[in-house]
N, CA, C and O atoms as a CHARMM CRD file, in Angstrom:
* protein
*
  244
    1    1 MET  N     98.24700  31.85500  53.46400 PROA 1      0.00000
    2    1 MET  CA    98.24300  30.77200  54.92200 PROA 1      0.00000
    3    1 MET  C     97.38600  28.88900  54.46800 PROA 1      0.00000
    4    1 MET  O     96.33700  28.82100  53.82800 PROA 1      0.00000
    5    2 LYS  N     98.11300  27.68000  54.95800 PROA 2      0.00000
    6    2 LYS  CA    97.13900  26.85500  54.84700 PROA 2      0.00000
    7    2 LYS  C     96.48000  26.74800  56.31400 PROA 2      0.00000
    8    2 LYS  O     96.95600  26.97700  57.42600 PROA 2      0.00000
    9    3 LYS  N     95.17600  26.30700  55.88800 PROA 3      0.00000
   10    3 LYS  CA    93.88900  25.41400  56.77500 PROA 3      0.00000
   11    3 LYS  C     95.21500  24.35300  56.60600 PROA 3      0.00000
   12    3 LYS  O     96.20400  24.01800  55.95500 PROA 3      0.00000
   13    4 ILE  N     93.90600  24.02500  58.35700 PROA 4      0.00000
   14    4 ILE  CA    93.86100  22.67500  59.11300 PROA 4      0.00000
   15    4 ILE  C     93.21900  22.86500  60.28800 PROA 4      0.00000
   16    4 ILE  O     93.07700  23.67700  61.20300 PROA 4      0.00000
   17    5 LYS  N     92.59300  20.85500  59.56600 PROA 5      0.00000
   18    5 LYS  CA    91.31000  20.56300  60.68500 PROA 5      0.00000
   19    5 LYS  C     91.73100  20.18200  61.35100 PROA 5      0.00000
   20    5 LYS  O     92.71700  19.50900  61.04700 PROA 5      0.00000
   21    6 ILE  N     91.35400  20.28300  62.78400 PROA 6      0.00000
   22    6 ILE  CA    91.32900  19.38000  63.71400 PROA 6      0.00000
   23    6 ILE  C     90.68000  18.56300  65.21300 PROA 6      0.00000
   24    6 ILE  O     90.92000  18.92500  66.36500 PROA 6      0.00000
   25    7 THR  N     90.05300  17.71200  64.91300 PROA 7      0.00000
   26    7 THR  CA    89.49900  16.96700  65.32300 PROA 7      0.00000
   27    7 THR  C     89.34900  16.21600  67.15900 PROA 7      0.00000
   28    7 THR  O     89.56700  15.02800  67.39900 PROA 7      0.00000
   29    8 LEU  N     89.06700  16.93300  67.89200 PROA 8      0.00000
   30    8 LEU  CA    89.00700  15.92900  69.03000 PROA 8      0.00000
   31    8 LEU  C     89.20900  14.54500  69.63300 PROA 8      0.00000
   32    8 LEU  O     88.28900  14.33600  70.42400 PROA 8      0.00000
   33    9 VAL  N     89.68300  13.96800  69.59700 PROA 9      0.00000
   34    9 VAL  CA    89.62000  11.81900  69.22200 PROA 9      0.00000
   35    9 VAL  C     89.45700  11.84300  70.70900 PROA 9      0.00000
   36    9 VAL  O     88.33200  11.47100  71.04400 PROA 9      0.00000
   37   10 LYS  N     90.52600  12.28800  72.05400 PROA 10     0.00000
   38   10 LYS  CA    90.48600  10.79300  72.76000 PROA 10     0.00000
   39   10 LYS  C     90.39500  11.95100  74.20900 PROA 10     0.00000
   40   10 LYS  O     91.07200  12.97300  74.31600 PROA 10     0.00000
   41   11 SER  N     89.41900  11.46500  75.17400 PROA 11     0.00000
   42   11 SER  CA    88.95000  12.15600  76.14800 PROA 11     0.00000
   43   11 SER  C     90.24300  13.02700  76.78400 PROA 11     0.00000
   44   11 SER  O     91.31400  12.43200  76.66500 PROA 11     0.00000
   45   12 PRO  N     90.30800  14.26100  77.40100 PROA 12     0.00000
   46   12 PRO  CA    90.97500  15.18100  78.26700 PROA 12     0.00000
   47   12 PRO  C     91.11400  15.10700  79.17900 PROA 12     0.00000
   48   12 PRO  O     92.13000  15.57900  79.68900 PROA 12     0.00000
   49   13 ILE  N     89.82300  14.23800  80.16700 PROA 13     0.00000
   50   13 ILE  CA    89.96400  13.62200  81.40100 PROA 13     0.00000
   51   13 ILE  C     90.93600  12.45800  81.90000 PROA 13     0.00000
   52   13 ILE  O     91.34000  11.41500  81.38800 PROA 13     0.00000
   53   14 ASP  N     91.13400  13.10300  83.13700 PROA 14     0.00000
   54   14 ASP  CA    92.63800  12.11900  84.09400 PROA 14     0.00000
   55   14 ASP  C     94.30100  13.28100  83.47900 PROA 14     0.00000
   56   14 ASP  O     95.37700  12.98300  83.99900 PROA 14     0.00000
   57   15 ARG  N     94.26900  14.64500  82.28000 PROA 15     0.00000
   58   15 ARG  CA    95.17300  14.78800  81.31900 PROA 15     0.00000
   59   15 ARG  C     95.32400  16.38300  82.59900 PROA 15     0.00000
   60   15 ARG  O     94.35500  16.91300  83.14300 PROA 15     0.00000
   61   16 PRO  N     96.72000  16.78700  82.76500 PROA 16     0.00000
   62   16 PRO  CA    96.99600  17.88300  82.79900 PROA 16     0.00000
   63   16 PRO  C     95.88700  18.70700  82.75600 PROA 16     0.00000
   64   16 PRO  O     94.97500  18.43900  81.97300 PROA 16     0.00000
   65   17 GLU  N     95.81400  19.99700  83.72700 PROA 17     0.00000
   66   17 GLU  CA    95.23400  20.13100  83.31100 PROA 17     0.00000
   67   17 GLU  C     95.45100  22.45000  82.37800 PROA 17     0.00000
   68   17 GLU  O     94.79100  23.44600  82.08300 PROA 17     0.00000
   69   18 ARG  N     96.56800  22.00300  82.39700 PROA 18     0.00000
   70   18 ARG  CA    97.76900  22.76700  81.18800 PROA 18     0.00000
   71   18 ARG  C     96.92400  22.26900  79.40800 PROA 18     0.00000
   72   18 ARG  O     96.47900  22.96400  78.49400 PROA 18     0.00000
   73   19 GLN  N     97.04000  20.74500  79.60900 PROA 19     0.00000
   74   19 GLN  CA    96.80000  20.56400  78.62600 PROA 19     0.00000
   75   19 GLN  C     95.27600  20.61400  78.15900 PROA 19     0.00000
   76   19 GLN  O     94.89600  20.51300  76.99200 PROA 19     0.00000
   77   20 LYS  N     94.41500  20.80100  79.36600 PROA 20     0.00000
   78   20 LYS  CA    92.63500  21.10200  78.80300 PROA 20     0.00000
   79   20 LYS  C     92.49200  22.39500  78.48900 PROA 20     0.00000
   80   20 LYS  O     91.74000  22.73200  77.57400 PROA 20     0.00000
   81   21 GLU  N     93.34900  23.47000  79.36400 PROA 21     0.00000
   82   21 GLU  CA    93.59800  24.23000  78.52700 PROA 21     0.00000
   83   21 GLU  C     93.52400  25.02400  77.27400 PROA 21     0.00000
   84   21 GLU  O     92.84800  25.96900  76.86600 PROA 21     0.00000
   85   22 THR  N     94.82900  24.00100  76.66000 PROA 22     0.00000
   86   22 THR  CA    94.84300  24.08600  75.99700 PROA 22     0.00000
   87   22 THR  C     93.88700  23.90900  74.71700 PROA 22     0.00000
   88   22 THR  O     93.80000  24.82100  73.89600 PROA 22     0.00000
   89   23 LEU  N     93.04800  22.49900  74.54500 PROA 23     0.00000
   90   23 LEU  CA    92.05900  21.79500  73.49300 PROA 23     0.00000
   91   23 LEU  C     90.46900  23.72800  74.10500 PROA 23     0.00000
   92   23 LEU  O     89.42200  24.10400  73.57700 PROA 23     0.00000
   93   24 LYS  N     91.14400  24.16600  75.15100 PROA 24     0.00000
   94   24 LYS  CA    89.77800  24.63000  75.02400 PROA 24     0.00000
   95   24 LYS  C     90.08200  26.29800  74.02500 PROA 24     0.00000
   96   24 LYS  O     89.18000  26.97200  73.52700 PROA 24     0.00000
   97   25 ALA  N     91.86600  26.67800  73.95300 PROA 25     0.00000
   98   25 ALA  CA    91.62000  27.73600  73.53100 PROA 25     0.00000
   99   25 ALA  C     91.16800  27.73900  72.07100 PROA 25     0.00000
  100   25 ALA  O     90.56600  28.62300  71.46200 PROA 25     0.00000
  101   26 LEU  N     91.86400  25.80900  71.39100 PROA 26     0.00000
  102   26 LEU  CA    91.59800  25.77600  70.09900 PROA 26     0.00000
  103   26 LEU  C     90.51400  25.83000  69.83400 PROA 26     0.00000
  104   26 LEU  O     90.21000  26.76700  69.09700 PROA 26     0.00000
  105   27 GLY  N     89.54900  25.01200  70.22000 PROA 27     0.00000
  106   27 GLY  CA    87.66400  26.05400  71.15900 PROA 27     0.00000
  107   27 GLY  C     87.54200  23.76400  71.01600 PROA 27     0.00000
  108   27 GLY  O     86.51900  23.45300  70.40600 PROA 27     0.00000
  109   28 LEU  N     88.07100  22.98100  71.30300 PROA 28     0.00000
  110   28 LEU  CA    87.60700  21.72900  71.37300 PROA 28     0.00000
  111   28 LEU  C     86.87000  21.13600  72.48000 PROA 28     0.00000
  112   28 LEU  O     87.25400  20.18500  73.16200 PROA 28     0.00000
  113   29 ASN  N     85.63700  21.86300  72.61600 PROA 29     0.00000
  114   29 ASN  CA    85.25000  21.64100  73.28800 PROA 29     0.00000
  115   29 ASN  C     84.97800  20.29000  74.06300 PROA 29     0.00000
  116   29 ASN  O     85.35300  19.98500  75.19600 PROA 29     0.00000
  117   30 LYS  N     84.06400  19.39600  72.96100 PROA 30     0.00000
  118   30 LYS  CA    83.75100  18.05700  73.18700 PROA 30     0.00000
  119   30 LYS  C     83.86700  16.25500  72.62900 PROA 30     0.00000
  120   30 LYS  O     84.16200  16.09500  71.44400 PROA 30     0.00000
  121   31 LEU  N     83.82600  16.03000  72.78300 PROA 31     0.00000
  122   31 LEU  CA    84.39700  14.87300  71.98100 PROA 31     0.00000
  123   31 LEU  C     84.43700  14.37100  69.69100 PROA 31     0.00000
  124   31 LEU  O     83.54100  13.85200  69.02500 PROA 31     0.00000
  125   32 ASN  N     85.37500  14.68800  69.38900 PROA 32     0.00000
  126   32 ASN  CA    84.55400  14.69400  68.56300 PROA 32     0.00000
  127   32 ASN  C     84.66300  16.01400  67.87800 PROA 32     0.00000
  128   32 ASN  O     84.61000  16.15400  66.65700 PROA 32     0.00000
  129   33 ALA  N     84.75700  16.58700  68.39800 PROA 33     0.00000
  130   33 ALA  CA    84.41300  18.11700  67.60300 PROA 33     0.00000
  131   33 ALA  C     85.38000  18.43700  66.85800 PROA 33     0.00000
  132   33 ALA  O     86.35900  17.75100  67.15000 PROA 33     0.00000
  133   34 THR  N     85.69000  19.52300  65.60300 PROA 34     0.00000
  134   34 THR  CA    86.16800  20.16500  65.01200 PROA 34     0.00000
  135   34 THR  C     86.14500  21.51100  64.74200 PROA 34     0.00000
  136   34 THR  O     85.20700  22.21100  64.35800 PROA 34     0.00000
  137   35 LYS  N     87.35400  21.80900  65.00200 PROA 35     0.00000
  138   35 LYS  CA    87.43100  23.37400  63.90100 PROA 35     0.00000
  139   35 LYS  C     88.96200  23.68300  62.71200 PROA 35     0.00000
  140   35 LYS  O     90.18100  23.55500  62.82500 PROA 35     0.00000
  141   36 GLU  N     87.92600  24.17700  61.52200 PROA 36     0.00000
  142   36 GLU  CA    89.35100  24.62800  60.49500 PROA 36     0.00000
  143   36 GLU  C     89.86400  25.48000  61.73500 PROA 36     0.00000
  144   36 GLU  O     89.38300  25.42200  62.86600 PROA 36     0.00000
  145   37 VAL  N     91.04500  26.37500  61.28200 PROA 37     0.00000
  146   37 VAL  CA    91.97000  26.78100  61.59200 PROA 37     0.00000
  147   37 VAL  C     93.06500  27.21500  60.45400 PROA 37     0.00000
  148   37 VAL  O     93.30100  26.66300  59.37900 PROA 37     0.00000
  149   38 GLU  N     93.69100  28.44200  61.06600 PROA 38     0.00000
  150   38 GLU  CA    94.74600  28.90500  60.05800 PROA 38     0.00000
  151   38 GLU  C     95.84800  27.78300  60.72000 PROA 38     0.00000
  152   38 GLU  O     95.80100  27.05900  61.71500 PROA 38     0.00000
  153   39 ALA  N     96.91800  28.02500  59.59700 PROA 39     0.00000
  154   39 ALA  CA    97.92100  26.67000  60.32400 PROA 39     0.00000
  155   39 ALA  C     98.95300  28.36500  60.67300 PROA 39     0.00000
  156   39 ALA  O     99.74700  28.84500  59.86400 PROA 39     0.00000
  157   40 THR  N     98.61000  28.98200  62.09700 PROA 40     0.00000
  158   40 THR  CA   100.13700  29.75600  62.04600 PROA 40     0.00000
  159   40 THR  C    101.33000  29.44500  63.34100 PROA 40     0.00000
  160   40 THR  O    100.78800  28.53300  63.96600 PROA 40     0.00000
  161   41 PRO  N    102.56300  29.72500  63.98600 PROA 41     0.00000
  162   41 PRO  CA   102.86800  28.84200  63.86100 PROA 41     0.00000
  163   41 PRO  C    102.13700  28.92900  65.34900 PROA 41     0.00000
  164   41 PRO  O    101.84700  27.76200  65.61000 PROA 41     0.00000
  165   42 GLN  N    101.77400  29.64700  66.27500 PROA 42     0.00000
  166   42 GLN  CA   101.01400  29.31400  67.40400 PROA 42     0.00000
  167   42 GLN  C    100.47200  28.26400  67.77700 PROA 42     0.00000
  168   42 GLN  O    100.67700  27.53600  68.74800 PROA 42     0.00000
  169   43 ILE  N     99.47600  28.20800  66.61300 PROA 43     0.00000
  170   43 ILE  CA    98.20600  27.21100  66.26900 PROA 43     0.00000
  171   43 ILE  C     99.09500  25.54400  66.45500 PROA 43     0.00000
  172   43 ILE  O     98.74200  24.55000  67.08800 PROA 43     0.00000
  173   44 LEU  N    100.11400  25.74700  65.76600 PROA 44     0.00000
  174   44 LEU  CA   101.25400  24.40900  65.76500 PROA 44     0.00000
  175   44 LEU  C    101.16700  24.06100  66.72300 PROA 44     0.00000
  176   44 LEU  O    100.49400  23.16700  67.23600 PROA 44     0.00000
  177   45 GLY  N    102.15600  25.04700  67.23100 PROA 45     0.00000
  178   45 GLY  CA   102.15400  24.55700  68.64100 PROA 45     0.00000
  179   45 GLY  C    101.67200  24.24700  69.75900 PROA 45     0.00000
  180   45 GLY  O    102.28600  23.79800  70.72700 PROA 45     0.00000
  181   46 MET  N    100.18000  24.55400  69.63400 PROA 46     0.00000
  182   46 MET  CA    99.66500  24.38300  70.42300 PROA 46     0.00000
  183   46 MET  C     98.61100  22.32900  70.01900 PROA 46     0.00000
  184   46 MET  O     98.05900  21.28400  70.36500 PROA 46     0.00000
  185   47 VAL  N     99.04900  23.12600  69.20300 PROA 47     0.00000
  186   47 VAL  CA    99.25100  21.68800  68.25300 PROA 47     0.00000
  187   47 VAL  C     99.35500  19.82400  68.91800 PROA 47     0.00000
  188   47 VAL  O     98.67700  18.86100  69.27300 PROA 47     0.00000
  189   48 ARG  N    101.31800  20.53000  68.63600 PROA 48     0.00000
  190   48 ARG  CA   102.15000  19.58500  69.58700 PROA 48     0.00000
  191   48 ARG  C    102.25900  19.45800  70.59700 PROA 48     0.00000
  192   48 ARG  O    103.09000  18.62900  70.96800 PROA 48     0.00000
  193   49 LYS  N    101.46800  20.22100  71.61800 PROA 49     0.00000
  194   49 LYS  CA   100.79500  20.13500  72.96800 PROA 49     0.00000
  195   49 LYS  C    100.02600  18.71300  72.90800 PROA 49     0.00000
  196   49 LYS  O     99.98900  17.56900  73.36100 PROA 49     0.00000
  197   50 VAL  N     99.53900  19.48100  72.16300 PROA 50     0.00000
  198   50 VAL  CA    97.59100  18.27100  72.48300 PROA 50     0.00000
  199   50 VAL  C     97.91800  17.01400  71.41200 PROA 50     0.00000
  200   50 VAL  O     97.06600  16.19100  71.74600 PROA 50     0.00000
  201   51 GLU  N     98.74100  16.36800  70.22500 PROA 51     0.00000
  202   51 GLU  CA    98.92200  16.08300  69.25400 PROA 51     0.00000
  203   51 GLU  C     98.36100  14.37800  69.99200 PROA 51     0.00000
  204   51 GLU  O     97.33500  13.79900  69.63500 PROA 51     0.00000
  205   52 HSD  N     98.75500  14.17100  70.41900 PROA 52     0.00000
  206   52 HSD  CA    98.57600  12.95600  71.62800 PROA 52     0.00000
  207   52 HSD  C     96.89700  12.78500  71.27000 PROA 52     0.00000
  208   52 HSD  O     96.36900  11.98400  70.49900 PROA 52     0.00000
  209   53 MET  N     96.52300  13.41600  71.77900 PROA 53     0.00000
  210   53 MET  CA    94.28600  13.15600  70.98000 PROA 53     0.00000
  211   53 MET  C     93.61100  14.23900  70.61800 PROA 53     0.00000
  212   53 MET  O     92.75300  14.86500  71.24100 PROA 53     0.00000
  213   54 VAL  N     94.34900  14.52500  68.89100 PROA 54     0.00000
  214   54 VAL  CA    93.42200  15.18100  68.42300 PROA 54     0.00000
  215   54 VAL  C     94.53000  13.97000  67.17000 PROA 54     0.00000
  216   54 VAL  O     95.41200  13.12100  67.30000 PROA 54     0.00000
  217   55 SER  N     93.35000  14.95100  65.45400 PROA 55     0.00000
  218   55 SER  CA    93.70300  14.12100  64.67800 PROA 55     0.00000
  219   55 SER  C     93.74900  15.70000  64.19800 PROA 55     0.00000
  220   55 SER  O     92.83900  16.48100  64.47900 PROA 55     0.00000
  221   56 VAL  N     94.92500  16.07800  63.43700 PROA 56     0.00000
  222   56 VAL  CA    95.15200  17.22900  62.49200 PROA 56     0.00000
  223   56 VAL  C     95.44000  16.29200  60.97000 PROA 56     0.00000
  224   56 VAL  O     96.02300  15.21900  60.81100 PROA 56     0.00000
  225   57 VAL  N     94.53200  17.52100  59.64400 PROA 57     0.00000
  226   57 VAL  CA    94.35900  16.58200  58.31400 PROA 57     0.00000
  227   57 VAL  C     94.50900  17.49600  58.12900 PROA 57     0.00000
  228   57 VAL  O     93.99800  18.13100  59.05100 PROA 57     0.00000
  229   58 GLU  N     95.32300  18.69000  56.83300 PROA 58     0.00000
  230   58 GLU  CA    95.40700  19.66100  56.26600 PROA 58     0.00000
  231   58 GLU  C     93.88700  19.86300  54.68500 PROA 58     0.00000
  232   58 GLU  O     93.46500  19.14000  53.78100 PROA 58     0.00000
  233   59 VAL  N     93.72300  20.67000  54.98300 PROA 59     0.00000
  234   59 VAL  CA    92.60300  20.86700  54.00000 PROA 59     0.00000
  235   59 VAL  C     92.93000  22.10900  52.67800 PROA 59     0.00000
  236   59 VAL  O     93.29800  23.27400  52.52600 PROA 59     0.00000
  237   60 ASN  N     92.55000  21.05100  52.01500 PROA 60     0.00000
  238   60 ASN  CA    93.43800  22.23100  49.95800 PROA 60     0.00000
  239   60 ASN  C     92.29500  23.27600  50.06500 PROA 60     0.00000
  240   60 ASN  O     91.38500  23.19900  50.89100 PROA 60     0.00000
  241   61 GLY  N     92.46800  24.46900  48.95000 PROA 61     0.00000
  242   61 GLY  CA    91.57900  25.27700  48.91100 PROA 61     0.00000
  243   61 GLY  C     92.56100  26.81600  49.63000 PROA 61     0.00000
  244   61 GLY  O     91.99600  27.90100  49.76400 PROA 61     0.00000
């Protein structure tokens, strides 16, 4: 399975509560926090909901 690196690049302040909860579920609590996760359909769906606040990079390996 592919891995992706997700980085929070914009603040969740003044965003809907649902988007804040999605970021928390992804493990992104602070600005510039980075998580490396498997690219499952569930994770990709969560990323799509907050794609305006995160940066996604595919990891080789």
